N, C-alpha and C positions, 0 to 999 in steps of 0.2 A: 721509339725514341728512348735512348739511355739517359739515366740520371746521374749527374756528377755531384758527389758530396765531398765533404772534407776527407782527406786521405785516411785519417784515422777517426772513426766515430768514437767520441769520448765515452769512457765507461763511467757509470754512476759512482760517486764516492760519498761516504757518510762523514758527518762532521758534528762535533759537540762544541766547537768553538765558532760562534756566529761570525766573527771577523774573517776566519779562514773560509767559511762557507761563502761569504760574499766575495772574497777574493777569487774563489773558484767560479762563481757566477760571472764575474767580470772577465775572467780569462775565456770562458766558453763563449760569452757574447762577443768579445773582441775577435776571437778566431772566426766565428760564424759570419760576422759582418765584414771583416776583412776579406774573407773568401768570396762573399757575394760581390763586394765592390771590385775586387780584382777581376772576377769573371765578367762583371758588367763592362768594365773598361776594355777587356779583351774582345768582347762581342761587339761593342760599339766601334772598336778600331778595326774590326774585320779579321782579327787574328785568332778567333775561337770558332769552333764549329757550331753553327746555329741550330742544328737538328739534335742537339743534346740539351737536356734540361739541367740547369744549375740550381742547386737547392741547398739551403742550410736551415737550421732549426733554432728556435728560441731555447735558452736554458730553462731548467725547471727546478723548483723546490718541491720535494716530496716528503711527506711525514706520515708515519704509521704509529698508532697506539692501540693496545688491546685492553686497556684498563678503563673501568667505569668510575674510577676514583674522582671525586669532585675537587676542583680547585677552589681557591678563595672565592666565595660567592660575591664579594664586593667588586671583582674584576669584570670589566665589560669587554675586554679583548685580551689576546695573548694566550688563548687556549681553545681547544675544540670541545664540543659538548658531549661527544660519545666516541666509543672505539671505532676505528676505521682507518682508511688511507685517504689522505688529503693532498692536493697538489695545486700548484699555480705556475703558469709560465711567467717569465721575467724579461723585461726589456730595460735598457739603459741602467744597469746596476751601478754605473758610476754616478749618475744623477740621484739615484735613490739609496746610495750607500748607507747613510745614517739610518734611514727608515728601515731598510732591510736588516741591518745589523740589530737594531732594536727589536723588531718583530720576531726574527728568528731566535734571538736570545731569550725572549719571553717564552716562546714555545718550548724551547729546550729546558728552560728553568722550571716551568710549570708542570711539565709532564715527565721530565727525566729521561727523555728519549732523543736520539740524534735526528738530524735532518739529512736527507739524501739529495745531492746535487748532481744533475746530469742533463743530457739533452732531451727535450720534449719531442713529441711527434707533430708539433705545430710549426709549419714553415715560416720563415721570416720574409715578408714581402720586400722586394728589392727597393721599393719607394722608401721604406722606413730604414733599410740598411744604409742607404746613401744620405740620409737626412743630415747627418753630422759632418758630411763632406761637402763644403761649399764649392769644390771644384767639379762636383758631379751633379748632373741633373737628369732625371728620368724623363725621356721625351713622351709626349702624349701619344695615344694610340694612333698609329698610321704615320707618325713623323719619322720613325726609324726605318731601316731597311729590312726589318723582320717583325714578326708578331710578338710583342713583348711577353704576353702570357703563355706563349709556347715555350719560352726559354726560362723565364723566371716566375716565381710566385708573386701574385698581386694581392692587395687587401681583400680579405674574405669576410663578408658581412656575417657569416655564421659564427665567427669567433670575435666579431667586433660589435658587441651588443651589451645591453644592461640587464640580461636575464638574471644574473646573480644578485645585483642590487635590487631588482624589482621582485625578487622572491619567486621567480618562475623557472629557475634553473633546474634541469633534470640531470643528475650526475651520470656520467658515462663510465661503464665498466666498474661501477661501485665506488668510484673515486669522487670524493667531495671537494669543493673549492676551498683553498686556503685564503684567497684574497677576493675582494669585491670586483676586481678588474683583471681581465686577461691582458697578456702582453700586447696583442694587436689593438685592443681597445685603448690602452694607454698610449701606444704609438700614434694612433689616430688623433687623440686629444692633444698630444704634444705638438703635432703638426698644425692643428687648428689654432692652438694658443699662439704659436708664432705668427700665424697669418692674421688673426683678429687683433692682437695686441701690439704687434711689431716689437716685441721683446722676447728674448730667448726664455724658455720655461725654466732654465736653471736660475734665473734671477728671482723667481717668485718666492715670497716669504711665507711663513706658516700662519700669519695673521692677515686676513684680507678684508679691506674696506671696499664696499661698492657704493657708488654714488650715481646720480642721474643728471649731474650738471658739471660742465667743465670748469665752473667757477672754483670748485674745490681744489683743482690741480695747482693753481698758483699758491694757495695757502699751504698745500702739502709740500711744495718745493721750498717755500720759505721756512717751514718747520724743519725740513730735512737739512737745509743749510745751517740752521741754528744748532742742530744736533751734531753735525760734522765739525762745527767750530768748538765743540765741547769734548775733549778727549775722554771724559768720564761717562759719556752718554752710552757707549757700547755700540753705536752705529758706525759702520765702516765706509759705506758708500751710498750714493744715490744714483739710480738708473732711470733714465727717461725713455720715452718712445724712440725706437730706433737703436736701442742698446747703447745709448750714450751714457757713460758712467763717469761720475766725478767722486773724488775721495776727500776733497777739502771744500770749505764753505765758499771759496771764491772761484771754484771751478766753472768753466764756461760750458753751457749746454747749447748746442747748435739749434737753430729754429728748424722745425720739421715742415717741409713744404706741404705735405699732405698727411693729415692724421689718419691713423687706421680706424677701423670701425669702433674699436674699444680701446682708447688710449689708456696705457697702463704705466704705473710708476712704482719703483721699489726702493724703500729705505731699508738697507740691508744690515744684517749682523752676521758675524762669522758663522754662527750655528744655525742660520736660517730663521731665527726667531724675530726678525724684523717685521715690517709692515708693508704690504702691497696695496696700492690704491688703483681701482679699476673704474673708469667712467663707462658704464654700460649703456649710457644714453637712455632714451625713453622707450618703455614697452616691455611686456613680459617675454616676448620672443628673445630679445637680447639678454634678458636676465637668465633665461633658461640656457641659452647657448653658452654664456660665460661660465655658469656654475657646472654645467655638464662636463666641461673640459678641465676647469680648475680642480674639480673633485679628485681627479686621478693623482694629483700632487699630494693628497692627504693633508690639507691644512688643518690646523688645530681649532680655528674659528673663522667665521666670516660674518660680517655685520653690514647691514644696509644703513647708510647715513645720507638720505636724500630728502627731497621736498615732497610735500603732500598737500592735499586740500583738507582744511579743517572743516568738520561737519557739524560742530556745535557752536551755538551763538556765543557761548561764554569763552571760546577760544579767541586768541588774538594772533595777528601775524607775528611770526617769530617764536611762538610757543613750541614746545617739544612734545612729541608723542612717542611713548614707549609701548610698543606692541606686546600684548600678552595673549592675543588670539588673532586669527586671520580668517577673513571671509574670502574664499578663493573663487573669483569670477574671471580669472585670467585664461583658463581653459587649456593652456599649453602643456600642462602635465596630466591632463585627464586620463590619457592612455597609459601613463606610467604609475600614477599614484591616484587612486580613486578619490573623488571629492569628499567621500564620507570618512576618509582617514583623518583623525585629529592631528593637528600640528601643535604639540604642547610647547608652552614657554619653558625655557631651560633656566632653572634657578640661578646657576652660576653666571650665566650671561646677563640675566635681568639685574642681579645685584651689582655686577660690575658696571653696567650702564647707569643705573640709578646713582651709584656712588660717584661716577665720573661727572654726571650732571651736577651733583651737589658741589663737587670740588671746583668745577669751572665756573659755575654761576654764583656760588657762595650762598645758595639757598639750602636750607636743611629741613628735614622732617616735614611737618605739616605745611611749611612755607613753600615747599617744592610744588605744591598744587597750584601755586600762582602762575607758574610758567610751564608745567608739564602735566599731561594727562596720561594715564595708563588705561589701555582698553583695546578694543578690536580694530584692526586696520583692514580695510577692504582693498583688494587689488582687482582692477578691472582691465579689460582689453580694449576698451573704447575711450580714446583720449577726449572725445567730445561728448561724453555721457551727459553733460549738463543740458545739451540741446534736445535730448529725448523727452518724451512725455514723462514727467517726474513721478507719476503714479507708480511706475515700474521700479526703476532703480532706487528712488528715494524711499519708497516703502520698504524695500528689502534692507536697505542700509539702516533704517530706523529699527526694524525688527531684529537685526543682528546686533544692535547696540553699538554700531561702528562709530568711532570718533574721528577717523581720518580715512582718506582714500588716495591711493596712488596706483602705479601700473607695474611695480616691480617687487615690492616687499614680500608678498605672500609667495611669489614664485621662488624667490631666493630662500625663504624659510622652508618651503615645501621641499625644495631640492636639497637643502641641508639635512632635513629629516630623512629624505630618501637615500642620500649618500653617506649618512652617519657623520656629518660635519656639524659641530655645534654652531648655532645660528642665533641672530638677534636683529632687532630693528629699532633704530631711533630716528624719527623723522622730524622735520621742521615745517611748521605751517607756513605756506607761502601764498595761499589764497583761500577764500571762503565763498565759493560760488553759490552756495545755498542761501547766503546772506548778502549777496550783492557785491562782494569784494572779489572781483576777478583779477587774474594775474595780468596786469597791464605793464607796459615798459617802464613808466615812471615809478610806479610802486615797486616794481621788481628791483630797480637799481638801488634805491635806498635800503630796501630789505636785505639784499645780498651783501651790501657793503658792511652792514652791522652784524649779520648773523652767520655768515659762512665760516669765518675764522673760529668763532666760539663752538659751532656745531662740530667742525672737524676736530678741534681740540678734545672735545668730549669723546669722539670715536677713538682717537689715538690713546687717550688716557684709559679708556676701557680695555683696549687691547693690551696695554702695558700691564694692567692688573691681571688680565687673563694669562699673560706670559709667565707670571710667577706662580701660577697654579699647577699642582701636579697633574700630569696627563690622565692618570687613572681617575681623578676627580672631575676634570673638565669634560672628558669623553664619557658622557652619561650612559648608564645602562638603558635609559629611556629610548635611546636611538637604536638599540640592538633588537633583532627579531628572535624568534624561537630557536632556529637552527642557524646561528651566526657564524661567519667566517672568523678564523683565529686572528688574521691580520686586521689591524685597525682600518 
């Protein structure tokens, strides 16, 4: 079988201008995907020979340095740690234009060396090439009149994994990774995000709030409308599930007949520094799924603002819990991040959350202890843990000094640590099962009405504080490993 490629295989070019380098990436990617889409349409229409293989490749960024010179030791990203050649494949450079321009610019500035842009040797799966074309759909295996993988490349799990993130990557041909994610891994997550959230990945903002209750959505929409009514707010639009976008406070949002697994909403700013709210529902599996895929968008922070069980008798329903440590009994990340790995509290996030609580509640200093406790949050994978023999879980909770328990926070924090995304947790006590206060319908209604708005306001206020922080300060060195990738 012969292989059909682009008529002219693009030659690598060097760049010292990051904007020009990204323009070249966009051109190479557009040429490759257009070629695959055209070939796909011809094969489906029966006008192309099916015994020929049609193939195109992801573009690639390549960088080489021979110097051992140390860069500014305060920096956590934007440089490589030792001489060598480093590379990464790139997808959707249009979506990541600002990020790529920034990261390439830092690399050139910190090392004084150009980057090389060319075609990689990693084929683009046809599924991902047609993803941006609503008029094209790749049929399932057996639905077409030919064997798809005989003509086109399909997703390859050997290049769609987290070995770089997890620290198990083995460089090939002496070339180290420039980025935490390969192009196929990113394409896979972009497709999953669209599926799980029913919004296009392009709408996601750099600051992400996670919650485990749909009650927060109405409050978020109300806040969004108030911001759109204020020309000075800096917010430009609000996007709801189904990609329904409004740009003014009175815009109409259609009712969605069937919500996706993780309803998602975006309060957007022109530069992407707005806020995204994701209702991940209940459970560590959903929390891991959401963060696994949102991580490829390289957000600047994500916070959990959900409900929890208060574990201390001195806590009251509606009190806040600021996590400064996590007891991980969720188990969903055990194969990727060993349970002995410490998940440190990040000072920048903790300060922003504490200041936001003080501003919204008007309690300050020592008086904050009236409504908020700082301590260990336990995350468990059994929603009905209260029904077990309490000598097991309760004893461990006491030994860990835990003050609250939920099913998502430690997962989100651990994946933030793993993916180098600044993370934090502010929970609200909605029940106290160890002290006879169970989450019952009547109690829940009164509680939600009085607390949801205030809790969400705190999360939003914290994000707005973090937005004004320099990235070099927010993206802490505590999240970087010994031999870290240059790209954030």
